[in-house]
Each structure stands twice: as structure tokens, then as C-alpha cells.
N, CA, C and O atoms as a Tinker XYZ file with bonds, in Angstrom:
   524  protein
     1  N    294.617000  107.721000  148.923000    73     2
     2  CA   294.529000  106.326000  148.308000    64     1     3
     3  C    293.625000  105.425000  149.180000    63     2     4     5
     4  O    293.685000  105.456000  150.409000    81     3
     5  N    292.806000  104.642000  148.510000    73     3     6
     6  CA   291.885000  103.818000  149.211000    64     5     7
     7  C    292.453000  102.414000  149.080000    63     6     8     9
     8  O    292.736000  101.926000  147.986000    81     7
     9  N    292.621000  101.735000  150.333000    73     7    10
    10  CA   293.154000  100.353000  150.407000    64     9    11
    11  C    291.988000   99.499000  150.645000    63    10    12    13
    12  O    291.232000   99.675000  151.601000    81    11
    13  N    291.838000   98.520000  149.724000    73    11    14
    14  CA   290.890000   97.448000  149.902000    64    13    15
    15  C    291.634000   96.320000  150.488000    63    14    16    17
    16  O    292.629000   95.822000  149.961000    81    15
    17  N    291.069000   95.907000  151.688000    73    15    18
    18  CA   291.824000   94.855000  152.473000    64    17    19
    19  C    290.999000   93.535000  152.405000    63    18    20    21
    20  O    289.897000   93.420000  152.942000    81    19
    21  N    291.603000   92.579000  151.723000    73    19    22
    22  CA   290.897000   91.305000  151.476000    64    21    23
    23  C    291.750000   90.212000  152.198000    63    22    24    25
    24  O    292.926000   89.991000  151.909000    81    23
    25  N    291.035000   89.539000  153.181000    73    23    26
    26  CA   291.673000   88.353000  153.832000    64    25    27
    27  C    291.022000   87.256000  153.284000    63    26    28    29
    28  O    289.810000   87.266000  153.066000    81    27
    29  N    291.853000   86.171000  153.012000    73    27    30
    30  CA   291.393000   84.984000  152.449000    64    29    31
    31  C    292.055000   83.624000  152.989000    63    30    32    33
    32  O    293.232000   83.575000  153.345000    81    31
    33  N    291.311000   82.687000  153.009000    73    31    34
    34  CA   291.798000   81.272000  153.342000    64    33    35
    35  C    290.880000   80.254000  152.766000    63    34    36    37
    36  O    289.743000   80.054000  153.195000    81    35
    37  N    291.436000   79.615000  151.763000    73    35    38
    38  CA   290.679000   78.537000  151.038000    64    37    39
    39  C    289.262000   79.000000  150.619000    63    38    40    41
    40  O    288.235000   78.407000  150.950000    81    39
    41  N    289.308000   80.141000  149.846000    73    39    42
    42  CA   288.301000   80.713000  149.203000    64    41    43
    43  C    288.221000   80.470000  147.702000    63    42    44    45
    44  O    287.590000   81.243000  146.981000    81    43
    45  N    288.861000   79.392000  147.224000    73    43    46
    46  CA   288.947000   79.222000  145.740000    64    45    47
    47  C    287.681000   79.481000  144.973000    63    46    48    49
    48  O    287.792000   80.173000  143.961000    81    47
    49  N    286.511000   79.034000  145.299000    73    47    50
    50  CA   285.329000   79.254000  144.553000    64    49    51
    51  C    284.886000   80.792000  144.544000    63    50    52    53
    52  O    284.066000   81.209000  143.726000    81    51
    53  N    285.442000   81.548000  145.440000    73    51    54
    54  CA   284.954000   82.961000  145.600000    64    53    55
    55  C    285.896000   84.118000  145.327000    63    54    56    57
    56  O    285.484000   85.231000  145.001000    81    55
    57  N    287.196000   83.805000  145.475000    73    55    58
    58  CA   288.235000   84.840000  145.645000    64    57    59
    59  C    288.279000   85.757000  144.307000    63    58    60    61
    60  O    288.440000   86.976000  144.365000    81    59
    61  N    288.129000   85.092000  143.185000    73    59    62
    62  CA   288.191000   85.971000  141.910000    64    61    63
    63  C    287.086000   86.921000  141.783000    63    62    64    65
    64  O    287.282000   88.019000  141.263000    81    63
    65  N    285.836000   86.540000  142.262000    73    63    66
    66  CA   284.733000   87.399000  142.167000    64    65    67
    67  C    284.863000   88.609000  143.280000    63    66    68    69
    68  O    284.412000   89.737000  143.079000    81    67
    69  N    285.506000   88.231000  144.411000    73    67    70
    70  CA   285.830000   89.288000  145.389000    64    69    71
    71  C    286.730000   90.322000  144.830000    63    70    72    73
    72  O    286.450000   91.520000  144.874000    81    71
    73  N    287.907000   89.807000  144.258000    73    71    74
    74  CA   288.844000   90.757000  143.757000    64    73    75
    75  C    288.339000   91.511000  142.551000    63    74    76    77
    76  O    288.633000   92.697000  142.400000    81    75
    77  N    287.615000   90.881000  141.721000    73    75    78
    78  CA   287.052000   91.588000  140.529000    64    77    79
    79  C    286.039000   92.689000  141.037000    63    78    80    81
    80  O    285.977000   93.760000  140.433000    81    79
    81  N    285.298000   92.457000  142.067000    73    79    82
    82  CA   284.373000   93.405000  142.568000    64    81    83
    83  C    285.147000   94.734000  143.199000    63    82    84    85
    84  O    284.652000   95.861000  143.211000    81    83
    85  N    286.371000   94.407000  143.686000    73    83    86
    86  CA   287.148000   95.660000  144.104000    64    85    87
    87  C    287.744000   96.352000  142.941000    63    86    88    89
    88  O    287.798000   97.581000  142.908000    81    87
    89  N    288.234000   95.539000  141.901000    73    87    90
    90  CA   288.793000   96.109000  140.739000    64    89    91
    91  C    287.867000   96.971000  139.939000    63    90    92    93
    92  O    288.313000   97.928000  139.306000    81    91
    93  N    286.499000   96.646000  139.943000    73    91    94
    94  CA   285.545000   97.453000  139.188000    64    93    95
    95  C    285.172000   98.684000  139.799000    63    94    96    97
    96  O    284.402000   99.436000  139.203000    81    95
    97  N    285.682000   99.010000  141.048000    73    95    98
    98  CA   285.186000  100.269000  141.656000    64    97    99
    99  C    285.662000  101.460000  140.966000    63    98   100   101
   100  O    286.817000  101.530000  140.544000    81    99
   101  N    284.717000  102.503000  140.824000    73    99   102
   102  CA   284.943000  103.725000  140.033000    64   101   103
   103  C    285.125000  104.726000  141.128000    63   102   104   105
   104  O    284.155000  105.089000  141.792000    81   103
   105  N    286.377000  105.205000  141.352000    73   103   106
   106  CA   286.583000  106.193000  142.391000    64   105   107
   107  C    287.514000  107.346000  141.922000    63   106   108   109
   108  O    288.346000  107.181000  141.029000    81   107
   109  N    287.337000  108.457000  142.538000    73   107   110
   110  CA   288.273000  109.590000  142.229000    64   109   111
   111  C    289.616000  109.398000  142.834000    63   110   112   113
   112  O    290.632000  109.869000  142.325000    81   111
   113  N    289.606000  108.651000  144.004000    73   111   114
   114  CA   290.886000  108.340000  144.643000    64   113   115
   115  C    291.502000  107.060000  143.976000    63   114   116   117
   116  O    290.760000  106.206000  143.490000    81   115
   117  N    292.727000  106.950000  143.960000    73   115   118
   118  CA   293.287000  105.627000  143.513000    64   117   119
   119  C    293.028000  104.558000  144.467000    63   118   120   121
   120  O    292.930000  104.842000  145.661000    81   119
   121  N    292.907000  103.348000  144.059000    73   119   122
   122  CA   292.781000  102.096000  144.828000    64   121   123
   123  C    293.894000  101.192000  144.809000    63   122   124   125
   124  O    294.491000  100.964000  143.756000    81   123
   125  N    294.213000  100.666000  145.886000    73   123   126
   126  CA   295.286000   99.552000  145.874000    64   125   127
   127  C    294.548000   98.381000  146.753000    63   126   128   129
   128  O    293.949000   98.559000  147.813000    81   127
   129  N    294.724000   97.203000  146.094000    73   127   130
   130  CA   294.003000   96.068000  146.749000    64   129   131
   131  C    295.009000   95.094000  147.317000    63   130   132   133
   132  O    295.848000   94.505000  146.635000    81   131
   133  N    294.850000   94.970000  148.679000    73   131   134
   134  CA   295.781000   94.082000  149.429000    64   133   135
   135  C    295.092000   92.787000  149.727000    63   134   136   137
   136  O    294.064000   92.786000  150.406000    81   135
   137  N    295.614000   91.678000  149.248000    73   135   138
   138  CA   295.132000   90.409000  149.470000    64   137   139
   139  C    296.092000   89.481000  150.347000    63   138   140   141
   140  O    297.196000   89.086000  149.972000    81   139
   141  N    295.517000   89.208000  151.523000    73   139   142
   142  CA   296.359000   88.500000  152.428000    64   141   143
   143  C    295.891000   87.070000  152.509000    63   142   144   145
   144  O    294.918000   86.776000  153.204000    81   143
   145  N    296.601000   86.120000  151.774000    73   143   146
   146  CA   296.254000   84.669000  151.724000    64   145   147
   147  C    296.897000   84.020000  152.894000    63   146   148   149
   148  O    298.121000   83.904000  152.967000    81   147
   149  N    296.031000   83.572000  153.864000    73   147   150
   150  CA   296.469000   82.822000  155.028000    64   149   151
   151  C    296.837000   81.454000  154.784000    63   150   152   153
   152  O    296.259000   80.538000  155.369000    81   151
   153  N    297.847000   81.240000  153.882000    73   151   154
   154  CA   298.405000   79.807000  153.579000    64   153   155
   155  C    297.197000   78.868000  153.220000    63   154   156   157
   156  O    296.971000   77.832000  153.846000    81   155
   157  N    296.451000   79.304000  152.181000    73   155   158
   158  CA   295.399000   78.382000  151.667000    64   157   159
   159  C    295.917000   77.197000  151.126000    63   158   160   161
   160  O    297.007000   77.174000  150.555000    81   159
   161  N    295.108000   76.081000  151.288000    73   159   162
   162  CA   295.593000   74.753000  150.753000    64   161   163
   163  C    294.897000   74.347000  149.478000    63   162   164   165
   164  O    295.151000   73.272000  148.934000    81   163
   165  N    294.013000   75.214000  148.997000    73   163   166
   166  CA   293.254000   74.895000  147.794000    64   165   167
   167  C    293.878000   75.714000  146.586000    63   166   168   169
   168  O    295.079000   75.986000  146.583000    81   167
   169  N    293.100000   76.066000  145.646000    73   167   170
   170  CA   293.634000   76.822000  144.469000    64   169   171
   171  C    293.601000   78.306000  144.625000    63   170   172   173
   172  O    293.783000   79.011000  143.633000    81   171
   173  N    293.386000   78.817000  145.770000    73   171   174
   174  CA   293.350000   80.298000  146.058000    64   173   175
   175  C    294.600000   81.014000  145.674000    63   174   176   177
   176  O    294.534000   82.120000  145.139000    81   175
   177  N    295.721000   80.435000  145.922000    73   175   178
   178  CA   296.998000   81.024000  145.632000    64   177   179
   179  C    297.219000   81.311000  144.112000    63   178   180   181
   180  O    297.720000   82.364000  143.718000    81   179
   181  N    296.799000   80.271000  143.260000    73   179   182
   182  CA   296.944000   80.374000  141.766000    64   181   183
   183  C    296.091000   81.546000  141.264000    63   182   184   185
   184  O    296.514000   82.342000  140.425000    81   183
   185  N    294.852000   81.617000  141.823000    73   183   186
   186  CA   293.874000   82.626000  141.340000    64   185   187
   187  C    294.435000   84.013000  141.769000    63   186   188   189
   188  O    294.440000   84.937000  140.955000    81   187
   189  N    294.878000   84.164000  142.955000    73   187   190
   190  CA   295.417000   85.465000  143.432000    64   189   191
   191  C    296.644000   85.908000  142.614000    63   190   192   193
   192  O    296.724000   87.064000  142.200000    81   191
   193  N    297.557000   85.032000  142.392000    73   191   194
   194  CA   298.759000   85.286000  141.590000    64   193   195
   195  C    298.350000   85.807000  140.226000    63   194   196   197
   196  O    298.815000   86.863000  139.798000    81   195
   197  N    297.461000   85.058000  139.524000    73   195   198
   198  CA   296.984000   85.448000  138.212000    64   197   199
   199  C    296.361000   86.898000  138.233000    63   198   200   201
   200  O    296.673000   87.727000  137.378000    81   199
   201  N    295.508000   87.154000  139.202000    73   199   202
   202  CA   294.803000   88.471000  139.387000    64   201   203
   203  C    295.922000   89.519000  139.589000    63   202   204   205
   204  O    295.880000   90.581000  138.969000    81   203
   205  N    296.917000   89.233000  140.446000    73   203   206
   206  CA   298.120000   90.349000  140.627000    64   205   207
   207  C    298.851000   90.476000  139.391000    63   206   208   209
   208  O    299.293000   91.595000  139.127000    81   207
   209  N    299.059000   89.520000  138.580000    73   207   210
   210  CA   299.923000   89.700000  137.301000    64   209   211
   211  C    298.993000   90.532000  136.348000    63   210   212   213
   212  O    299.539000   91.256000  135.516000    81   211
   213  N    297.682000   90.479000  136.414000    73   211   214
   214  CA   296.807000   91.258000  135.478000    64   213   215
   215  C    296.569000   92.698000  135.885000    63   214   216   217
   216  O    296.237000   93.562000  135.073000    81   215
   217  N    296.747000   92.915000  137.144000    73   215   218
   218  CA   296.379000   94.368000  137.773000    64   217   219
   219  C    297.516000   94.680000  138.736000    63   218   220   221
   220  O    297.706000   94.050000  139.776000    81   219
   221  N    298.276000   95.728000  138.300000    73   219   222
   222  CA   299.367000   96.236000  139.298000    64   221   223
   223  C    298.821000   96.786000  140.503000    63   222   224   225
   224  O    299.587000   96.940000  141.454000    81   223
   225  N    297.519000   97.131000  140.619000    73   223   226
   226  CA   296.974000   97.685000  141.938000    64   225   227
   227  C    296.886000   96.572000  142.997000    63   226   228   229
   228  O    296.623000   96.925000  144.146000    81   227
   229  N    297.071000   95.309000  142.746000    73   227   230
   230  CA   296.927000   94.262000  143.571000    64   229   231
   231  C    298.172000   93.869000  144.227000    63   230   232   233
   232  O    299.101000   93.486000  143.516000    81   231
   233  N    298.313000   93.920000  145.569000    73   231   234
   234  CA   299.376000   93.600000  146.427000    64   233   235
   235  C    299.035000   92.219000  147.022000    63   234   236   237
   236  O    298.264000   92.117000  147.976000    81   235
   237  N    299.638000   91.135000  146.423000    73   235   238
   238  CA   299.266000   89.764000  146.947000    64   237   239
   239  C    300.366000   89.481000  147.990000    63   238   240   241
   240  O    301.553000   89.683000  147.737000    81   239
   241  N    299.900000   88.977000  149.244000    73   239   242
   242  CA   300.778000   88.570000  150.258000    64   241   243
   243  C    300.333000   87.036000  150.548000    63   242   244   245
   244  O    299.196000   86.727000  150.907000    81   243
   245  N    301.292000   86.211000  150.361000    73   243   246
   246  CA   301.103000   84.808000  150.603000    64   245   247
   247  C    301.726000   84.443000  151.900000    63   246   248   249
   248  O    302.934000   84.619000  152.054000    81   247
   249  N    300.986000   83.946000  152.845000    73   247   250
   250  CA   301.528000   83.534000  154.100000    64   249   251
   251  C    302.095000   82.072000  153.977000    63   250   252   253
   252  O    301.434000   81.191000  153.428000    81   251
   253  N    303.293000   81.856000  154.486000    73   251   254
   254  CA   303.901000   80.512000  154.450000    64   253   255
   255  C    303.259000   79.512000  155.497000    63   254   256   257
   256  O    303.241000   78.291000  155.340000    81   255
   257  N    302.744000   80.175000  156.564000    73   255   258
   258  CA   301.978000   79.330000  157.593000    64   257   259
   259  C    300.736000   80.009000  157.855000    63   258   260   261
   260  O    300.698000   81.211000  157.590000    81   259
   261  N    299.696000   79.440000  158.339000    73   259   262
   262  CA   298.518000   80.046000  158.650000    64   261   263
   263  C    298.687000   80.730000  159.950000    63   262   264   265
   264  O    299.156000   80.169000  160.940000    81   263
   265  N    298.249000   82.095000  159.913000    73   263   266
   266  CA   298.378000   82.983000  161.050000    64   265   267
   267  C    297.156000   83.170000  161.811000    63   266   268   269
   268  O    297.154000   83.547000  162.982000    81   267
   269  N    296.010000   82.876000  161.062000    73   267   270
   270  CA   294.776000   83.157000  161.665000    64   269   271
   271  C    294.142000   84.441000  161.142000    63   270   272   273
   272  O    294.904000   85.300000  160.699000    81   271
   273  N    292.863000   84.657000  161.145000    73   271   274
   274  CA   292.278000   85.886000  160.703000    64   273   275
   275  C    292.743000   87.213000  161.334000    63   274   276   277
   276  O    292.974000   88.198000  160.633000    81   275
   277  N    292.871000   87.214000  162.644000    73   275   278
   278  CA   293.182000   88.474000  163.312000    64   277   279
   279  C    294.718000   88.857000  162.930000    63   278   280   281
   280  O    294.948000   90.016000  162.583000    81   279
   281  N    295.662000   88.004000  162.981000    73   279   282
   282  CA   296.986000   88.356000  162.714000    64   281   283
   283  C    297.277000   88.654000  161.267000    63   282   284   285
   284  O    298.139000   89.459000  160.913000    81   283
   285  N    296.439000   87.896000  160.372000    73   283   286
   286  CA   296.461000   88.244000  159.026000    64   285   287
   287  C    295.999000   89.653000  158.664000    63   286   288   289
   288  O    296.618000   90.372000  157.879000    81   287
   289  N    294.846000   90.008000  159.300000    73   287   290
   290  CA   294.270000   91.306000  159.162000    64   289   291
   291  C    295.289000   92.454000  159.738000    63   290   292   293
   292  O    295.512000   93.480000  159.095000    81   291
   293  N    295.830000   92.207000  160.899000    73   291   294
   294  CA   296.768000   93.143000  161.511000    64   293   295
   295  C    297.952000   93.365000  160.630000    63   294   296   297
   296  O    298.386000   94.508000  160.487000    81   295
   297  N    298.473000   92.398000  160.063000    73   295   298
   298  CA   299.617000   92.539000  159.128000    64   297   299
   299  C    299.265000   93.383000  157.882000    63   298   300   301
   300  O    300.022000   94.244000  157.434000    81   299
   301  N    298.096000   93.083000  157.372000    73   299   302
   302  CA   297.605000   93.814000  156.186000    64   301   303
   303  C    297.401000   95.350000  156.610000    63   302   304   305
   304  O    297.769000   96.271000  155.881000    81   303
   305  N    296.826000   95.527000  157.765000    73   303   306
   306  CA   296.605000   96.931000  158.264000    64   305   307
   307  C    298.028000   97.749000  158.329000    63   306   308   309
   308  O    298.131000   98.927000  157.985000    81   307
   309  N    299.113000   96.940000  158.824000    73   307   310
   310  CA   300.349000   97.526000  158.981000    64   309   311
   311  C    300.916000   97.966000  157.582000    63   310   312   313
   312  O    301.409000   99.077000  157.393000    81   311
   313  N    300.804000   97.026000  156.651000    73   311   314
   314  CA   301.245000   97.362000  155.326000    64   313   315
   315  C    300.586000   98.579000  154.741000    63   314   316   317
   316  O    301.218000   99.467000  154.169000    81   315
   317  N    299.314000   98.577000  154.909000    73   315   318
   318  CA   298.440000   99.632000  154.421000    64   317   319
   319  C    298.860000  100.997000  155.081000    63   318   320   321
   320  O    299.016000  102.019000  154.412000    81   319
   321  N    299.019000  100.942000  156.338000    73   319   322
   322  CA   299.467000  102.178000  157.087000    64   321   323
   323  C    300.797000  102.621000  156.600000    63   322   324   325
   324  O    301.026000  103.826000  156.495000    81   323
   325  N    301.742000  101.680000  156.278000    73   323   326
   326  CA   303.101000  101.962000  155.831000    64   325   327
   327  C    303.031000  102.645000  154.437000    63   326   328   329
   328  O    303.893000  103.440000  154.061000    81   327
   329  N    302.059000  102.324000  153.768000    73   327   330
   330  CA   301.825000  102.827000  152.328000    64   329   331
   331  C    301.021000  104.123000  152.358000    63   330   332   333
   332  O    300.659000  104.607000  151.286000    81   331
   333  N    300.739000  104.674000  153.424000    73   331   334
   334  CA   300.006000  105.950000  153.715000    64   333   335
   335  C    298.645000  106.016000  152.941000    63   334   336   337
   336  O    298.282000  107.025000  152.337000    81   335
   337  N    297.964000  104.917000  153.007000    73   335   338
   338  CA   296.603000  105.008000  152.525000    64   337   339
   339  C    295.640000  105.760000  153.399000    63   338   340   341
   340  O    295.733000  105.632000  154.620000    81   339
   341  N    294.655000  106.591000  152.829000    73   339   342
   342  CA   293.830000  107.369000  153.610000    64   341   343
   343  C    292.559000  106.678000  154.155000    63   342   344   345
   344  O    291.980000  107.071000  155.168000    81   343
   345  N    292.186000  105.673000  153.447000    73   343   346
   346  CA   290.959000  104.982000  153.775000    64   345   347
   347  C    291.215000  103.443000  153.516000    63   346   348   349
   348  O    291.962000  102.967000  152.661000    81   347
   349  N    290.438000  102.769000  154.435000    73   347   350
   350  CA   290.503000  101.200000  154.313000    64   349   351
   351  C    289.050000  100.666000  154.280000    63   350   352   353
   352  O    288.169000  100.914000  155.103000    81   351
   353  N    288.957000   99.857000  153.137000    73   351   354
   354  CA   287.637000   99.190000  152.954000    64   353   355
   355  C    287.949000   97.768000  153.206000    63   354   356   357
   356  O    289.014000   97.300000  152.803000    81   355
   357  N    287.053000   97.025000  153.873000    73   355   358
   358  CA   287.282000   95.540000  154.167000    64   357   359
   359  C    286.364000   94.771000  153.197000    63   358   360   361
   360  O    285.246000   95.194000  152.901000    81   359
   361  N    286.846000   93.694000  152.743000    73   359   362
   362  CA   286.172000   92.794000  151.913000    64   361   363
   363  C    286.638000   91.346000  152.152000    63   362   364   365
   364  O    287.776000   90.979000  151.859000    81   363
   365  N    285.745000   90.571000  152.676000    73   363   366
   366  CA   286.163000   89.112000  152.879000    64   365   367
   367  C    286.368000   88.395000  151.638000    63   366   368   369
   368  O    285.736000   88.704000  150.628000    81   367
   369  N    287.211000   87.460000  151.655000    73   367   370
   370  CA   287.602000   86.699000  150.365000    64   369   371
   371  C    286.384000   85.887000  149.812000    63   370   372   373
   372  O    286.392000   85.498000  148.644000    81   371
   373  N    285.367000   85.640000  150.631000    73   371   374
   374  CA   284.208000   84.993000  150.102000    64   373   375
   375  C    283.008000   85.932000  149.953000    63   374   376   377
   376  O    281.860000   85.488000  149.914000    81   375
   377  N    283.286000   87.214000  149.871000    73   375   378
   378  CA   282.106000   88.146000  149.652000    64   377   379
   379  C    282.483000   88.966000  148.379000    63   378   380   381
   380  O    283.574000   88.817000  147.828000    81   379
   381  N    281.618000   89.761000  147.978000    73   379   382
   382  CA   281.789000   90.619000  146.741000    64   381   383
   383  C    280.874000   91.831000  146.804000    63   382   384   385
   384  O    279.818000   91.783000  147.435000    81   383
   385  N    281.284000   92.941000  146.141000    73   383   386
   386  CA   280.469000   94.154000  146.091000    64   385   387
   387  C    279.738000   94.156000  144.694000    63   386   388   389
   388  O    280.308000   93.737000  143.686000    81   387
   389  N    278.515000   94.623000  144.681000    73   387   390
   390  CA   277.688000   94.644000  143.413000    64   389   391
   391  C    277.561000   96.047000  142.843000    63   390   392   393
   392  O    277.068000   96.222000  141.729000    81   391
   393  N    277.983000   97.008000  143.565000    73   391   394
   394  CA   277.852000   98.381000  143.159000    64   393   395
   395  C    279.196000   98.981000  142.816000    63   394   396   397
   396  O    280.040000   99.090000  143.705000    81   395
   397  N    279.434000   99.359000  141.637000    73   395   398
   398  CA   280.831000   99.903000  141.163000    64   397   399
   399  C    281.093000  101.223000  141.779000    63   398   400   401
   400  O    282.221000  101.713000  141.740000    81   399
   401  N    280.012000  101.866000  142.394000    73   399   402
   402  CA   280.292000  103.198000  143.005000    64   401   403
   403  C    280.303000  103.112000  144.547000    63   402   404   405
   404  O    280.285000  104.128000  145.241000    81   403
   405  N    280.334000  101.862000  145.057000    73   403   406
   406  CA   280.246000  101.725000  146.578000    64   405   407
   407  C    281.406000  102.519000  147.267000    63   406   408   409
   408  O    281.121000  103.335000  148.143000    81   407
   409  N    282.579000  102.324000  146.933000    73   407   410
   410  CA   283.600000  103.035000  147.581000    64   409   411
   411  C    283.523000  104.554000  147.440000    63   410   412   413
   412  O    283.788000  105.256000  148.416000    81   411
   413  N    283.159000  105.116000  146.225000    73   411   414
   414  CA   283.043000  106.512000  146.059000    64   413   415
   415  C    281.983000  107.052000  146.969000    63   414   416   417
   416  O    282.188000  108.091000  147.596000    81   415
   417  N    280.846000  106.384000  147.067000    73   415   418
   418  CA   279.744000  106.766000  147.853000    64   417   419
   419  C    280.154000  106.913000  149.338000    63   418   420   421
   420  O    279.890000  107.906000  150.016000    81   419
   421  N    280.791000  105.882000  149.750000    73   419   422
   422  CA   281.460000  105.906000  151.162000    64   421   423
   423  C    282.406000  107.029000  151.482000    63   422   424   425
   424  O    282.353000  107.701000  152.512000    81   423
   425  N    283.315000  107.178000  150.468000    73   423   426
   426  CA   284.256000  108.218000  150.683000    64   425   427
   427  C    283.587000  109.621000  150.660000    63   426   428   429
   428  O    283.976000  110.483000  151.449000    81   427
   429  N    282.601000  109.867000  149.785000    73   427   430
   430  CA   281.927000  111.122000  149.794000    64   429   431
   431  C    281.228000  111.319000  151.164000    63   430   432   433
   432  O    281.269000  112.437000  151.678000    81   431
   433  N    280.620000  110.344000  151.756000    73   431   434
   434  CA   280.030000  110.391000  153.121000    64   433   435
   435  C    280.998000  110.774000  154.103000    63   434   436   437
   436  O    280.808000  111.753000  154.825000    81   435
   437  N    282.067000  110.034000  154.175000    73   435   438
   438  CA   283.152000  110.262000  155.198000    64   437   439
   439  C    283.759000  111.687000  155.093000    63   438   440   441
   440  O    284.022000  112.350000  156.096000    81   439
   441  N    283.968000  112.126000  153.815000    73   439   442
   442  CA   284.536000  113.510000  153.649000    64   441   443
   443  C    283.532000  114.665000  154.009000    63   442   444   445
   444  O    283.933000  115.759000  154.406000    81   443
   445  N    282.234000  114.366000  153.852000    73   443   446
   446  CA   281.291000  115.368000  154.172000    64   445   447
   447  C    280.742000  115.285000  155.673000    63   446   448   449
   448  O    279.972000  116.131000  156.128000    81   447
   449  N    281.187000  114.243000  156.358000    73   447   450
   450  CA   280.879000  114.057000  157.761000    64   449   451
   451  C    282.137000  113.714000  158.482000    63   450   452   453
   452  O    282.384000  112.537000  158.744000    81   451
   453  N    283.013000  114.763000  158.846000    73   451   454
   454  CA   284.269000  114.421000  159.433000    64   453   455
   455  C    284.132000  113.969000  160.869000    63   454   456   457
   456  O    285.131000  113.535000  161.445000    81   455
   457  N    283.017000  114.035000  161.462000    73   455   458
   458  CA   282.782000  113.421000  162.804000    64   457   459
   459  C    282.672000  111.824000  162.798000    63   458   460   461
   460  O    282.690000  111.109000  163.799000    81   459
   461  N    282.558000  111.422000  161.505000    73   459   462
   462  CA   282.310000  109.931000  161.367000    64   461   463
   463  C    283.556000  109.324000  160.929000    63   462   464   465
   464  O    284.227000  109.908000  160.078000    81   463
   465  N    283.943000  108.198000  161.425000    73   463   466
   466  CA   285.200000  107.533000  161.115000    64   465   467
   467  C    284.976000  106.168000  160.462000    63   466   468   469
   468  O    285.926000  105.556000  159.974000    81   467
   469  N    283.729000  105.684000  160.448000    73   467   470
   470  CA   283.476000  104.408000  160.037000    64   469   471
   471  C    282.150000  104.324000  159.343000    63   470   472   473
   472  O    281.164000  104.838000  159.871000    81   471
   473  N    282.063000  103.690000  158.159000    73   471   474
   474  CA   280.723000  103.541000  157.535000    64   473   475
   475  C    280.684000  102.075000  157.026000    63   474   476   477
   476  O    281.722000  101.447000  156.819000    81   475
   477  N    279.462000  101.562000  156.834000    73   475   478
   478  CA   279.301000  100.271000  156.208000    64   477   479
   479  C    277.949000  100.263000  155.454000    63   478   480   481
   480  O    277.071000  101.101000  155.658000    81   479
   481  N    277.851000   99.213000  154.536000    73   479   482
   482  CA   276.619000   99.097000  153.887000    64   481   483
   483  C    275.905000   97.875000  154.335000    63   482   484   485
   484  O    276.521000   97.031000  154.985000    81   483
   485  N    274.663000   97.718000  154.038000    73   483   486
   486  CA   273.944000   96.607000  154.332000    64   485   487
   487  C    274.198000   95.372000  153.456000    63   486   488   489
   488  O    274.287000   95.458000  152.231000    81   487
   489  N    274.308000   94.232000  154.125000    73   487   490
   490  CA   274.670000   93.129000  153.311000    64   489   491
   491  C    273.419000   92.476000  152.750000    63   490   492   493
   492  O    272.316000   92.669000  153.261000    81   491
   493  N    273.601000   91.724000  151.721000    73   491   494
   494  CA   272.431000   90.970000  151.084000    64   493   495
   495  C    272.791000   89.545000  150.988000    63   494   496   497
   496  O    273.893000   89.186000  150.573000    81   495
   497  N    271.866000   88.727000  151.369000    73   495   498
   498  CA   272.167000   87.290000  151.253000    64   497   499
   499  C    271.519000   86.736000  150.005000    63   498   500   501
   500  O    270.336000   86.989000  149.773000    81   499
   501  N    272.251000   85.984000  149.184000    73   499   502
   502  CA   271.791000   85.314000  147.955000    64   501   503
   503  C    271.563000   83.873000  148.288000    63   502   504   505
   504  O    272.332000   83.259000  149.028000    81   503
   505  N    270.529000   83.347000  147.753000    73   503   506
   506  CA   270.313000   81.859000  147.977000    64   505   507
   507  C    270.323000   81.254000  146.568000    63   506   508   509
   508  O    270.232000   81.962000  145.565000    81   507
   509  N    270.436000   79.943000  146.529000    73   507   510
   510  CA   270.322000   79.283000  145.320000    64   509   511
   511  C    271.371000   79.607000  144.279000    63   510   512   513
   512  O    272.551000   79.743000  144.600000    81   511
   513  N    270.947000   79.731000  143.038000    73   511   514
   514  CA   271.865000   79.926000  141.887000    64   513   515
   515  C    272.283000   81.394000  141.815000    63   514   516   517
   516  O    273.106000   81.715000  140.958000    81   515
   517  N    271.792000   82.288000  142.626000    73   515   518
   518  CA   272.115000   83.690000  142.444000    64   517   519
   519  C    273.493000   84.018000  143.050000    63   518   520   521
   520  O    273.968000   85.132000  142.827000    81   519
   521  N    274.110000   83.204000  143.737000    73   519   522
   522  CA   275.411000   83.480000  144.268000    64   521   523
   523  C    276.522000   82.708000  143.552000    63   522   524
   524  O    277.694000   82.846000  143.902000    81   523
């Protein structure tokens, strides 16, 4: 299983696109999407709850108090490890993936290169109305 780990805090304008970009992934392995909301004070919670209702692959964790990025991420990692996921893909709550095959390509690379334990893709910055 592939775990997509999304940490978010006050990402109301972006979180739906981030989650949708994880949901669109075409993989041979099943995907579970973990969203750790670090006590957002904007509309992030409502968006995440709606996404989780629409897709059972989403595990939405709402923090009652702000833990900070590191503790939020560590808690998500612990949950992911408890669920015996084989791979972890990081996606910030204000970012998104544009290639529906991104995870499959990375899994293929990792499986064919057992000496490698970490891969990443180049980021692209959008300006103006493109984002």
C-alpha cells in the first residue's frame, strides 16, 4: 500500500486540489491518503471532511490544538507505519501533483533499484493565473 501523507494548516484555497491530485493517481498498489489538519482556523476542516466523505481512501485527522509541522508529520508517520504501508509519498497541503502516473513511476523506480530508499521529482513554480 502507498500512503500519501498530506500535512495542512490553513490551506483552504489549496487543500482540495492537493487531495484531488492524490486521488487521481493511477497505481497498481492501493493508495491511502492521510491528511493531518493541524488545527486550521479557516475552512480547511470543512473541505477535508467533505473529501473524506466522498472517498474512503482518505484518513482525515483533525488536531484539536496546533502541534506544529514536525509533530503533525511524525504522528502521521506513526499511523502510516501502524497500517503497514509499504511506501510513503509526501504532499504538502498547498501543493499538487500534475501527473496521474507520478506515484507509479516512483514505485517502479524504487522496486527496480533496491539500493535506493528515497526518490523525488522536480518541482515547478507557477506564476500568475496558472496556479
